[in-house]
C-alpha positions in Angstrom: 0.0 0.0 0.0 1.4 3.4 -0.9 1.4 6.3 1.4 -1.1 9.1 0.6 0.3 12.3 -0.8 -0.4 15.1 1.6 -0.7 18.8 0.7 0.3 19.9 4.2 3.2 21.9 5.3 6.0 21.4 7.7 6.3 24.4 10.0 9.4 24.6 12.2 10.3 27.0 14.9 13.8 28.3 14.2 16.3 28.6 17.1 20.1 28.3 17.0 20.3 26.3 20.2 21.4 22.7 19.8 17.7 21.4 20.1 16.7 24.1 17.6 19.2 23.1 15.0 18.3 19.4 15.5 14.6 20.3 14.9 15.5 22.3 11.8 17.3 19.2 10.4 14.4 16.9 11.4 12.0 19.3 9.7 13.9 19.3 6.4 14.0 15.5 6.5 10.3 15.4 7.1 9.5 17.9 4.3 11.7 15.8 1.8 10.0 12.7 2.8 6.5 14.0 2.3 7.3 16.4 -0.6 5.9 19.3 1.6 6.9 22.9 1.7 8.9 24.0 4.7 7.9 27.1 6.6 10.8 28.3 8.8 9.4 30.6 11.4 11.3 33.0 13.7 9.3 35.0 16.2 10.6 38.2 17.7 9.4 40.7 20.3 10.4 44.2 21.2 8.9 46.5 23.8 10.6 49.8 24.0 11.1 51.1 27.6 10.3 54.6 26.9 6.8 53.9 25.7 5.5 50.3 25.9 3.4 49.1 23.0 4.7 51.5 20.4 7.4 51.2 18.0 8.3 53.1 14.9 7.6 51.2 11.7 11.2 51.6 10.6 12.4 49.7 13.6 9.8 47.0 13.2 11.0 46.3 9.6 14.6 46.2 10.9 13.8 43.6 13.5 11.9 41.5 10.9 15.0 41.8 8.6 17.2 40.7 11.4 14.9 37.6 12.2 15.0 36.6 8.6 18.8 36.8 8.6 18.8 34.8 11.8 16.9 32.0 10.0 19.3 32.0 7.1 22.2 31.7 9.6 20.5 28.8 11.3 20.1 27.0 8.0 23.8 27.7 7.3 24.8 26.3 10.8 22.5 23.2 10.6 22.8 22.2 7.0 25.3 24.3 5.3 22.7 26.5 3.7 19.1 26.2 2.6 18.2 22.9 0.9 17.6 23.2 -2.8 15.3 20.2 -3.1 12.8 21.6 -0.6 10.6 24.6 -1.0 11.5 26.9 1.9 9.5 29.9 3.0 11.1 32.1 5.7 8.7 33.9 8.0 9.6 36.5 10.7 6.6 37.4 12.9 6.3 39.7 15.8 4.9 38.0 18.9 5.4 35.4 21.5 7.1 32.3 19.9 4.6 29.7 21.0 1.6 31.6 19.9 3.2 32.5 16.6 4.0 28.9 15.8 0.5 27.7 16.9 -1.0 30.4 14.7 1.1 29.5 11.6 0.5 25.7 11.8 -3.4 25.8 11.6 -4.2 23.5 8.8 -5.2 20.0 9.7 -2.6 18.6 7.3 0.3 20.8 8.8 3.0 19.4 11.1 4.8 21.5 13.6 8.4 20.8 14.5 10.0 22.4 17.5 13.2 21.8 19.5 12.9 20.5 23.0 15.5 21.3 25.6 16.2 18.7 28.1 14.3 18.1 31.3 14.2 21.3 33.5 15.4 21.6 37.0 11.9 21.2 38.5 11.0 18.2 36.5 9.0 19.9 33.7 9.9 18.4 30.3 10.9 20.8 27.6 11.0 24.6 27.4 8.1 26.9 27.7 7.7 27.3 24.0 7.7 23.6 23.5 5.1 23.1 26.2 3.0 25.8 24.8 2.9 24.3 21.3 2.3 20.7 22.5 -0.6 21.9 24.7 -2.3 24.3 22.4 -1.6 23.2 18.8 -4.4 21.5 16.8 -1.9 19.8 14.6 0.6 17.0 15.3 3.7 18.4 17.0 7.1 16.9 16.7 9.5 17.7 19.5 13.2 17.1 18.8 15.7 16.9 21.7 19.3 18.2 21.6 21.8 15.6 20.6 23.3 13.5 23.5 26.7 15.2 23.3 25.2 18.7 23.6 23.4 18.0 26.9 24.8 19.8 30.0 25.6 16.5 31.8 27.7 15.3 29.0 29.6 18.6 28.8 30.2 18.6 32.6 31.4 14.9 32.4 33.8 15.9 29.6 35.1 18.9 31.8 35.8 16.6 34.7 37.6 14.1 32.5 39.8 16.8 31.2 40.7 17.9 34.8 42.0 14.4 35.5 44.9 14.8 33.1 48.1 16.1 34.7 49.3 19.6 33.6 
């Protein structure tokens, strides 16, 4: 039996953390597998201290431009550049990251991919954006953890191992 062709999209939250870069790689693999377009989303917020809730339009466009450049840099870091075999659309939206991602992935055929930091200090799993997306999205959400070598415990163990060597 062949798999049905979906007209859905793969929406990924872009972050240059280890978990975020792993999520970007996973989203590209998923888009390739399904032949779906990839929507790379970067949310940004800015509240000026001198007058909350207002911002000149010139600054707003500058922040959106910087967010799009951030997404291009993340593709460069994770994959060596944007993939040529996948249709990629870069979105820079103003707002809280979790809400922006949930609002963007609204079609029932969409899939939302987010990076998930390791278990928190108080036992909560994932970061606040990941928890928001998992609890409020109406589409399937794929959470991608950071690689094992990037977790803080592994880095601390590596540091302790280095200290054992004589100087």
